[in-house]
N, C-alpha and C positions, 0 to 999 in steps of 0.2 A: 119691577124687580131690581134690587141693588145688590152688588157683590162688594162686601166690606172686609177690611183687614182685621177687625176686632176693636178698633177705637170706639170707646163708649161714647165720646162726644160726637163722633160722626154718626154712630148708630142713633143717638137721640135726635140729632139734627135731621136725619133722613125721615124718621117717623114724625117729627114735628111738621115738616113741610109736605110729606107724602104719607099720611096715616095708614093708607091701605097697601103700602109697599111690602113686598115679600123679600126678605133679606136672606141672602146666601152668604155664609162665612167662607172666607178664602181658605181652602184646604192646605195650600202651600204654607201660609203663615201659621196655621194651627199645627201642622206637622212639624214645622221648624221649632215652634215654642215647646211642644211636647218633647222633642229630642233634647232640648236644653235641660230638661229635668231628669234625663236618663243617662246611664253609662253608655259610652260609645258602642259597646258590644251589642246593645239592644237597638241601635239605629236602623239596622237592616230590617228587623222585624217590624218596626214602626212604618218604614217605607212600604213594606209589603201590604200591611193592612190598609194604608191610605190609598195605595194603588188600586186595591180591590174596591174601595169605597168610590173611587172616581169612575171605575169601569162599569159598575152594575147600573141597571136601569129600572125605574119604578120604585114606588114607596116601600113595598114589602121587602124587596131586595135591598133597598137602602137602609132600612132599619136593621136587617140581619147583618149587613156589612158594618154598620156603626157599632153593633154589639161586639165585634171582634176586637177593636182597640180597647174597648172598655174592659173586656175580660183580660186582655194582655196586661194593661196598665194596672189593674187591681192587684196583680201579682208582683209588680215590680216598683211602682212609685205612686204613693198617694198624692203627691204634688202634681204629677203628670195627669193623674186621673181627674183631679180638680180642674185642671186646665181644659180637659176634654169636656167635662160637664159644664164649664162656663159657657161654651158655645152651644151646647145642647142640640136641639133638632134643627137649628139654623145651618148645621153642617150638611143636612140632607134636604134643603129646600127644593133644589132642582129635581130631586128624586120624588118628592111629594107632589110636584107639579107634573110628574110623568114626562119630563123632558127627555127626548131621545138621547141615548148615551153619546152619540156623535157630537152633541153640544157640550158635553161635560168638560172637554178639554179647555174650553174658553170660559164657561159659566161657573166653574168651581174655583176660580182664582182671579186675581186682580191684574194679571199680566197685560190685558188690553189697555189699561190706563197707564201702567208703569212703563211700558215701552215708549209711548210718546213723551213721557217725562224724561226718560233717559236720552232720547234724541234731542229734546229741547236743551237739556243740560250740556250736551255735546256742542251745541251752537253758542250758548251764552256762558259756558263755564269759565272762559278766560276773561270775561268782563269783570274787572276788579273795582271799578269806581262807578257806583250807581248814583245818579243825580236825582234826588227826590223832588227837586223843584221843577223838573221837566217831565215830559212824557216818555223818557228814555225806556223805562221798563215796558211800557205798553208797546212801543215800537219794536223792541227786541222780541217780545212775545208774538206780535203780529207777524214777524218774519219767521220765527222758529217753528211755530205750530203748523203753518201751511207747508213748510219744508218737511216736517215729520209726517204730514198727511200723505205725501207722495209715496210713502212706503206702506200705506194701508192696503190690506187685502181682505177679501171676504173670509170669514172664519170657517173653520172646519165644520161641516154639517149645516151650513147656512140654509140649505133648502128645507131643513126641518124646523126653522124658526116659526112658521105659521102654526105648527102643532103646539109649540110653547105659548104663543100668543093666545090661542084658543083656551089653553089651560088657565091663563092669567085673566080670562074674562074679557078680552078685547072684543069690540063690536065686530059682527060678522063681515061688515064692509072692509074694515081695516085688515082683518085676517085674509080676506080674499085678495086685497091689494098686495099684501105681503107675499101671498102665494104666487101671484103673477110675477112679482119681482124676483122671488127665489128661484122660479123656474126659468128665468132669463139666462143668457149666456154668462158663464163665470168669468171673472176677471176683475179689473180695477173698478171700485165703486164710485167713481167720480160722477156718473150719470144719475146717482141716487140709488135708493134701495131700502133695505130694512134697517139700516143704521147701525148694525153691529158688525164691526170689522176688527180683524187682528192687524198688527203692525209689523213692519220690518224694523228691527231695532238698530242701535248703533253697531258698527262693525264688530266691536269686541264681544258683543252678545249675540251676533247674528246666527251662529251655529245653534246655540241653545234655543233661540226663538223659532228657528225653522223646525226643530224637533217638537216644540210645544204647539205651534199654531199651524204647521203644515204649509208654510209659504213656499213660493218658488215655482219654477216651471214644471217640475215633476208633479206637484200637487195639482196644477191646472190641467195637465194631461190626464191625471187620474179622474178629476171631476168630469172631464169630457167623456171618458170611457164609461163612467157610471151614470151618465145623465138619465138614461131610460129607467134604470133601477131607482134612482132618487125620485123621479117623477111619480113612479108607482107607489113608493113608500109614503110620500107626502100626501098623495090622494087617499091612501089607506088610513093615514093618521086622522082624517076628519071622520068623526062619527064613532071611532073606536079609540081606546087608549092604546098608546104604543106599548109593545111588549118588550 
């Protein structure tokens, strides 16, 4: 599964190298593009319909939620409606996979990769003279990315990842291994795991990222309190589709 921002070149490249990839379009980028086609007085309504699209779970509910912006835009902007149609059902890929809604916070946008980019720019942004004849760029990157990795945290709803992997057709052995990892103690992913992690961004965006990805000590405490409930839900997810 790949989450893309709408670049046609990137879309084609992913399918060239991974023909069976399931592509989810970034709802944040699409919402932003649609708002550019509308008067500011309609922006609140657009935010509301996309918020509902992110919150619902399952294919049927996803299709119903996707119909809301289509009805709204058909009354206000043909250009905005074309922008919505351009993405099509790639806006509800995670819904069609019956991914638990707890994973939508991460899997419906590209924030997970953009935060490391932001942290890397914070480290190398003041470098003005890049020497192409040396390995300077590689060395700076080798320094910046591990530094950004120190802020990685498990994503919200990470215990539900085995349900998603099963929907994607992963081998049962891989799903079971992910289940064992998901049911382990929450915290820093340095010891390994399922490979999907949120990040702690540069300080100027820290507040926003905490809201989007649920990082910080309060989130860890909440995960501990709900551990039994999460174990039960993951177990229920095998053999039945999440509701």
